[in-house]
N, C-alpha and C positions, 0 to 999 in steps of 0.2 A: 572619448567616454564620459558620456553625460554625469554627472552630477549635481542634483537639483534638490535639497533636503526641505521637506515638507514639515517642520518642526510643529506645526499647528497640529498634526494627526497626535503629537506623542502626549502621553497622559502626565499630567504636573507630577503625579503620585502613582503608586505602582497599584495596581487593583488587587483588591485581598480577597481569596475564594477561600468558601470553605470544600466536602467534599460531600458526598449525595449518595446517601443509604434510605432502602427502603420509602420514596418519595419524598423525603424533606434532606435539606439542604445542613449538614453538620457542619458547626462552627469549629475553628481550628482548635482553640480553647488554650489550655497549656503546649497542647504538639509545635515542635519546630516547625520554621516554614523553607522551603526551597523561595526565595528570590530573583528571578528572571531578568536579565539585563534583553535591551532589545541588540540581536546578530548588528542590526545596523547603525546602530547610534549609541550604544553604550548608557542607554537609558533604563533605568530599572519601571520593567512593565507590570509586571505579577508579584503576586506572591502565594505560591499552594502548598496546602499543609502536606507534612510529611508524615501520613499516616501508617499505624503501628501494623501486627499481623494479627491481633485483636480485633481492626476495623476490619480488616479483611474478613475474617472470621464472621462479622456481622452483617458484612454486608452476601458473605454467600448464604448465610442464613435466612437473608431475605428473599435472596432470590431463590432459593430451595422454596420455603412457604410459598411467595406466589406462584413457583410452578407447579407445586402438589397440589395445591388448593382449586385449581383450573380456570384462575382470574385472567387468565392468558390463552393457558395451554389447551384448552376445553373449549373455547368459546369460537363462532362462527369465522368461517375465515372471511368472511365479507365484514365482522365486526373489528377484527385485525388488519381488515386492507382500510378501512376507514380512519383509523387510528394513525399508519401510514400519511396516508393522502392530506390529512389535516398536519401531519409533522412537515410536509413539503410543502404547505402553504405558509407555515410560522417559519419556516428555514428561506424560504424569500422574502417574505418580510422583514427578514433582521439581517439580511444577506450581507449587506455593507458593514453593518457590525460583528459578523462574522468575521470578512474576509481583513476586516480592520487587526481585528485579534489574533489570524493567522497569521498577518503579517510582522503583527510586531515580535511574536514568539520565537517564527523562525523564519523570519529576513529575505521570506521568498519577497518578487514584486506584486506589488498590488493589486496591477492587473492581470496577474496569473492567478492570485486567491481568488480574486472576484467571479472568475472566469469556473472555477473551482467548485465553486459552492454551488454555483448556476448547475453546475454540472450534479451536485448534490442530489437538488432539487430534483431532477430526473430522473437519479437515482432511487430514491423513496418512491417517486411516481411509478418507476417499473415496477418494485417490490411489493408494493398493493398489489398491483397485477398477479402476479406472480405469488401471491397468495391463496390469492383465490385458483390460482390453474395448479398448485399443487393436488395430484394424486397418487394414487394404487393402482392395482392391474385384479384382473380375474380369473380365474384359469376353467376355461368350461372344456377341457380335454380328460378329465379325469374317470372318464366313464358316466354311467348312470348313478351311483351311488355317493360321488363324491364330491363337492365343489370345492378350489380353491379362491381365495383371494388372499392379495398384496397389499397390507396398508402401509404408510410413511406415519409417522409419528416423532413428534419434535424429544431432540435428543436427553432434554434436561438445563441445568445452569451450564451456560459457556463460560467462560474465562476466557475475557479479549485483551489482550495484551498489542499496544499502538506503537509505532515510531515517531519519531521527528521530523523524520524530512515531510510527510500527507499529513499532518493532525487528524484533520475534517474528514480530509476524500476520502483516506483510506479506512478511516471510522467510519464513513458512512455507504464504502464497498462491504462492510461486512453485518453493523446494529440493521438495517432493514429487512437484511434476509435472513439474521437468527431471530428475529421477530416475525417475520412473514412465515418461519418454521413451527411458532408456538415456543418458542424458547424464551428465558430468561437470561439478563447476562448482568456478568459482574464485570467494568471494564478496569484497563488499567493504563492511562495514558504515557508517555513519556516525561519523565519529570521537568524536560524545561520546554514543552509544546503541550500543558495541561486544560487553558484556559477554554476551548472550544468542545473539548470533550465533554467539562463540566456544565458548559452553556448547550449542550445537545440535552444533556439531564431537565435544563427547564425546558427547552422547545420539546420535550416527550412527554413532559406531566401536562404541559398546556396543551398537548395536543390527545390529552385522553388516555395514558399508557397506564393500566393500574400501577400505585405501587409494590416495589418490588423487585418490578421486570427491568429496569434499567438501572445499574449504579454505577458510582464511581467511586474508585478508590486512588490515589496519589502517591505516589512515593518513586523509591527509587526501583529499578531492577533486582538488583543485588538480594533486596526482601521484600516488596511487596511483589514483584514478579517472580521472584523463585518460590515465595511460601503457593501464589497461584498454581502454580506446575505441579507443585506438591500436595495442594490440598485435596484431601481425601471425597471431598463431595463438588466438587466442579466435574461433571460430567465429558465435556470436551475443551480443551484449550486453541483458540487461534493464534495465530503468535505471526507477527510480521517484523523481521528483521536478520541480521546477520546471518550467517548459515554458523557462524561458530555459539552461538544464542541458542539458536533451534536446536542444535547437536544437544547440547543441554537438557532443554526440554524435552527432549526426546528420552535422555535419560529419568529426567524428572516425572515422568507421567507414568512412569511405569508401578509406581504405589498403587495405584486403582486399574490403573487401562485405561484410562482418559484418551479418548480419540484425540487424535490431533490434526490440524490445518495448519501449515506453514507456508508464509510467504518467504523465500530467502534470498540469499544475494544470486547476482547475477555480472556476467562480465559480454555482453551483449552484443554477438559481428552484427553493422552494417555490412550491406556486401553491394559494391556497385560494379556494375560490367559497362564495358564501352559503350553497348549500344542502348544506354541511360538516355533520360532527357538530362545532363550532365547538369543544368542550371537548376533544374528541381532538386537531383539528386545533393548537392552542393549546400543548398538549402534547409532540405529535408536533417543531411547528416549534422549539420551546423545546431541545428533544434534537438536534433535526439541525444545531443553531449550537453547543449546549452541550458537547455529546460530545466529548473528547479537547481540551478548551477551544478550542474549533474546531480546532485546529491539526488537522485531517484535509481530503484531497485532496477528498472529497464531500459536506463539509459543506453545508448550506441556507445560503447567507450570503445568499441575494436574496428576501424576501416579498413576494410579487407577490400580493396581495390582493383582492378583489372590492368596488368603493367603498363601496358600501352597506353594507359591513358592518367599512370600514378602520378607521376610530377605536374601535368596540367591541370589534376584534379584536387593535389594537393594545394595549388595556388588560387585554385576556386575556394575552397575551403577556407584557406587563410585569408582573403578578400571578406568573405562572411563574418567570420570572426573579426575583423578591424571594424568592422559597421554595428557590430552588437551592442548594445548601450547598456552598459555596466556601471550600477552608480544606488541612490539610494531607495529603498525597498519603498516608500512609501509615494516616489514620484510616477505617475500613469506610465510614464515615456520609459520608463525601465525596465530591462527584459532579461536580466541577469540583476540579479541582486546578491544579497552577505550571505558566509559561509556560515552554517547555522552554530556552530559552537567554536568556540578555538582548539579543542580538541582534534574537532576532523579538517579544522584548518591547517595545524600541525600535519595532519595526517597527509593532508593531499599535498603539501610543501615537501614534505619527505620523499614522498613515490616521484614529483616533477625532479628534486636529487636524484634517486637512482636510478630514475631513467639517462641523466644525464652522466653519470658513472657508472651506467651499464655499455654506452655507447650510442645510443638513441640520438639522433638526431635533432636537434630543437628545431620546430619551424616558426613557430610563434610564439604569446605568451611564456608563462612558465615564471611569472612576478607575480609578486603581491602588490595590489594598488592600495595607494595610500590617498585616505579622505578623510583623513586628521580621526577617523572613529569608526568603528567597524572593521569585519576581517571581509576582504576581498580579493579575487583571485581570477588572473583575467586566463580567458577561456585559453586554453594550450594545446597545440598540435606537435607529438613528437613522428618525426620519419625514420626508417633503415631500423624500424621494432623489427625484433626476431622472438620467436615461439617463446622462448627458456627467459626472458628479461620479465621484474616484477612486473613493471609496467602494462604487460602484455595479458598476465595471467590474474593477476590478483584484481581484486572489486576496489576501486581507490575512492569512489564514491564523490566524485569531483568532476570539475570540468577538464579532464583532462584527456584526449582521444589518442591513438596510437596506430598509424598507417603500415599494415600489410600486405606488400602485393600479391598477387595471385595470374596465373596463365590460363589454367583451364576452370571448367566448371567443376571439375573433381576436385583440385586444390581446394578450391574455394569453397567447398563443402567441409572439406578436411580439415582445415584452417578455423571453420565457424564451430566443428563439432568438439575442438580441441581445447576442452575446458571441463570443467568439473562441473559447470555450471549446463542451464538449460531456462533459463528463465521466456527470453524474448529475442526476437531476430528480423531485422528488413532485409529487403535485398529491393535493388532498384535495378531495371531492365524494361524494354518496353519489348521485348521476346517471351511471348506468353508463356512458351514451352520453358523455356529457361527460366523464367520467376518459380512459375510450377515445382518443377520438376525439385530444384531448391528449397522451395516449401516445404514438401514433401520429404526429404532426408534431413534438413537441420533440426537437430534435440533442444526444441523449443515448445512452453506453452504458449506464448504468443507471437506473431510471427506477420510482418505487416510486409504489402506488394507497393514498392513507388510508393509509400506514406512510413511514417514512423508515430510512435505514440498516439496512433488514432483509433478511434473506439464507443461502448457505451456502456451502460449496464446489461443489455442482453447477450452479451457474451461473456464466458467465462475467463479470470485470469487465474495464473497459477504457473509452477513450472516443473522441468524435466531434472532427474538427477538430485544434483547438492541445492537447488534452489528451491527445491521445498516440495508437500506432499498436498493433496488434495485439489481444490479449486471454489473459488469466490464468483461472484455475481454471477448472472443467467440463471434460470432454472436449473442449475446445478448449482448454483453456490444456496440454494434453498434447501436441496435434498439432501447438501453437504450437512446441515446440521438436524437431518432426521436418521432415527433407526427404522428398518424395514422389518418387517412383522407378516407370517406366513399364517394364515388361517386355515383350514383343514375344516368344510361341515359336511357331515355325510346328513344323507337323506333317507329317509322309508327306518324302514325296523334292522335294528342290527343284527347279522348275521352270528349267534353264539358260538364262541370259542371254548365253554363251556356249558355242555348240554345235560 
């Protein structure tokens, strides 16, 4: 496992941020700070203000004013698209800076962060086109006297709560679509990865987004996040995170019946048939669980493999894991970086211990890697996993893969669907009939055939079952942040009711 530190990229002192309300940076003043240490190096990298509920109220009020006076919600879509295109250009220009802060706070490999930021440029560019493509409908079938229109209107002020695993990517899978719809935003990033959400405020301001349309309030989920879900003047809440917290969002949102968009947990199957290109499948399976150190809601954490090739395929995946470069996130050669928080590191190691205790066979990995600082876990593979084990049922959110064999296509589908989640799934087979049958019957919002974790902003994201509500990205992602209005127009003179 390679570990080549790149200390020249580490800041000598942590960067101190303010928060962002009504087009202006607000300094922390007397507010305390979160001090974030790089999970790969243990060095302090950022200081983020702990905002108050009063700060949130000011941000929501700014977003409300910006929405109601029409400075964004009522301008032509071509003007909104122009702002989004300029934002894309600025992100491209600042890509290396954004990628660095993403890596410093999150611990993901710098090469991965760079690819994600590049993808975010494309998302903004796509959303600019979607802003201009958004439309309603007309009904010319109501008779000679009545004509019907269906319009889409921006829903209003959107509260946006994003997680620590993809701070900038998940932000950019939401923000440009929310803005394309004409809404205004109050964003609350994870307290451990707030830097790039605040940098996006600078980007959008430079791009010409009017003041008040994008606000950032930093703080913990238990204070600012909870207050946002309960806030009576937030029209919609978009939350990405665990299913347990998503459930609390549902309960809190009943105060004003705000609309919810929820992308929650997953326990995603990767189904491998004997007729697959097994070399491709082994590489894809390793990538599907190793990407972002498995801290990914669409990670393929259940390997459902045809029994006739199960042992041989285990060996192929083990060989792939042995070649994965785990190490310093700032080293461009690193493929798997650091675990983002000490708490998550402990959670993963606890599940590995549970897997052993419950009788699963540890094929490889399972240990903490010691590089002198930071949290690192070797990619881990368990065999002989049964459906009742914790490692087969719970979202671990780490590089831990469980092997579950099957004999028939019906059994593979049944195992894949035997979960409360339904976020994503993959199937590997060269038989298109078989692959499409599985794709149609496995209950998941995203599905990959002979690939995994692929795609772009054109296709929507979201889950079935307890993996969430609603869809992000694509034209569906713009529509998610709109309300539908029916307009009835009567032609000619009215037939009197009272004569």
